[in-house]
VMD Tcl script that draws the C-alpha trace (Angstrom):
set ca {
  {-12.77 9.50 18.25}
  {-9.32 8.35 17.17}
  {-10.15 4.70 17.83}
  {-13.39 5.05 15.84}
  {-11.40 6.37 12.88}
  {-9.04 3.42 13.31}
  {-11.93 0.94 13.37}
  {-13.47 2.44 10.23}
  {-10.03 2.36 8.60}
  {-9.65 -1.30 9.53}
  {-13.01 -2.28 8.04}
  {-12.30 -0.23 4.91}
  {-8.90 -1.93 4.64}
  {-10.67 -5.30 4.74}
  {-12.91 -4.20 1.83}
  {-9.79 -3.04 -0.01}
  {-8.04 -6.36 0.63}
  {-11.07 -8.30 -0.64}
  {-11.12 -6.03 -3.70}
  {-7.41 -6.68 -4.26}
  {-7.96 -10.43 -3.98}
  {-10.83 -10.41 -6.49}
  {-9.20 -7.89 -8.81}
  {-5.92 -9.82 -8.82}
  {-7.61 -13.20 -9.33}
  {-9.90 -11.94 -12.11}
  {-7.25 -9.73 -13.75}
  {-9.32 -6.55 -13.28}
  {-7.08 -3.71 -14.37}
  {-8.03 -0.15 -13.40}
  {-10.17 1.49 -16.08}
  {-10.20 5.25 -15.64}
  {-10.46 7.96 -18.30}
  {-7.11 8.96 -19.76}
  {-5.29 5.99 -18.26}
  {-4.11 3.02 -20.34}
  {-5.92 -0.25 -19.64}
  {-3.34 -2.85 -18.70}
  {-3.38 -6.55 -19.44}
  {-4.11 -8.87 -16.53}
  {-0.44 -9.87 -16.28}
  {0.71 -6.27 -16.36}
  {-1.83 -5.31 -13.68}
  {-0.54 -8.14 -11.49}
  {3.00 -6.73 -11.79}
  {1.91 -3.13 -11.19}
  {-0.71 -3.53 -8.44}
  {1.80 -2.20 -5.90}
  {1.60 1.30 -7.37}
  {-1.52 1.24 -9.56}
  {-3.95 -1.03 -7.73}
  {-6.70 -3.03 -9.40}
  {-10.18 -2.04 -10.58}
  {-11.46 -2.99 -7.11}
  {-8.63 -1.81 -4.85}
  {-6.25 0.98 -4.06}
  {-2.55 0.46 -4.81}
  {-1.03 -2.08 -2.45}
  {1.54 0.48 -1.22}
  {-1.34 2.75 -0.18}
  {-2.97 -0.15 1.64}
  {0.26 -0.73 3.59}
  {0.28 2.92 4.70}
  {-3.37 2.51 5.72}
  {-2.52 -0.62 7.72}
  {0.26 1.19 9.59}
  {-2.03 4.13 10.44}
  {-4.82 1.78 11.57}
  {-2.39 -0.17 13.75}
  {-1.14 3.03 15.41}
  {-4.70 4.14 16.13}
  {-5.89 0.83 17.53}
  {-2.81 -0.38 19.41}
  {-1.03 2.64 20.86}
  {-2.07 3.78 24.30}
  {-2.14 7.39 23.07}
  {-3.02 7.19 19.38}
  {-1.39 9.91 17.26}
  {-3.68 12.45 15.57}
  {-1.33 12.28 12.55}
  {-2.40 8.66 11.96}
  {-6.07 9.70 11.86}
  {-5.25 12.55 9.47}
  {-3.32 10.09 7.30}
  {-6.45 7.96 7.09}
  {-8.37 11.12 6.25}
  {-6.11 11.86 3.29}
  {-6.19 8.23 2.09}
  {-9.97 8.18 2.47}
  {-10.29 11.37 0.41}
  {-8.11 9.91 -2.35}
  {-10.10 6.69 -2.40}
  {-13.43 8.57 -2.30}
  {-12.39 10.29 -5.51}
  {-10.95 7.12 -7.02}
  {-13.95 4.83 -6.64}
  {-16.41 6.84 -8.80}
  {-13.83 7.27 -11.57}
  {-13.52 3.51 -12.03}
  {-15.76 2.06 -14.74}
  {-16.48 -1.07 -12.66}
  {-17.74 1.11 -9.77}
  {-20.31 2.85 -11.97}
  {-21.35 -0.40 -13.68}
  {-21.82 -2.15 -10.33}
  {-24.76 0.16 -9.62}
  {-26.29 0.00 -13.11}
  {-26.11 -3.79 -13.30}
  {-25.58 -5.00 -9.70}
  {-23.30 -7.99 -9.23}
  {-23.54 -9.70 -5.80}
  {-19.76 -10.25 -5.78}
  {-18.72 -6.75 -6.90}
  {-21.37 -4.26 -5.75}
  {-20.85 -4.88 -2.00}
  {-17.10 -4.28 -2.48}
  {-17.58 -1.06 -4.42}
  {-20.42 0.36 -2.32}
  {-18.98 -0.63 1.05}
  {-15.46 0.44 0.18}
  {-16.66 3.82 -1.07}
  {-18.90 4.61 1.92}
  {-16.18 3.59 4.38}
  {-13.53 5.60 2.50}
  {-15.81 8.64 2.61}
  {-16.37 8.20 6.37}
  {-12.63 7.74 6.84}
  {-11.97 10.97 4.91}
  {-14.47 13.06 6.86}
  {-13.71 11.73 10.33}
  {-9.99 11.29 9.83}
  {-9.37 14.77 8.52}
  {-11.61 16.49 11.08}
  {-10.13 14.68 14.09}
  {-8.53 17.11 16.52}
  {-10.09 20.17 14.88}
  {-12.81 22.40 16.23}
  {-11.35 23.43 19.55}
  {-11.86 20.13 21.37}
  {-9.11 17.77 22.38}
  {-8.59 14.66 20.26}
  {-9.31 11.50 22.19}
}
mol new
graphics top color blue
foreach p $ca { graphics top sphere $p radius 0.5 }
foreach p [lrange $ca 0 end-1] q [lrange $ca 1 end] { graphics top cylinder $p $q radius 0.2 }
display resetview
């Protein structure tokens, strides 16, 4: 189960990286209620901690990459790495629907944006559920 969580985390990370690439190139600043909309240049300076409209903060993606690597490379993957992906997945699962671009991508589908938002969200949700539940329920984590 731990390797499955790692594989889902890896695919979700790829969606996040593609979202970062598009968001950075197009200057897509996060647009969430109660949060100031940044200029494209400001977003490019702050993406490390604030992300883009299509990606999590880059620092969060680095933590995800480390957890994925531990799950896929180590001979005995640590449960803590799966739980880390569970927490990150939960945060992202809440973050996607708050973004204006996420909601708009379903109202007026864009072939370049909708796959990033839909795929990223579904994978983040799977990562949250599987990552957090790994090692619980009386069975041994594998």
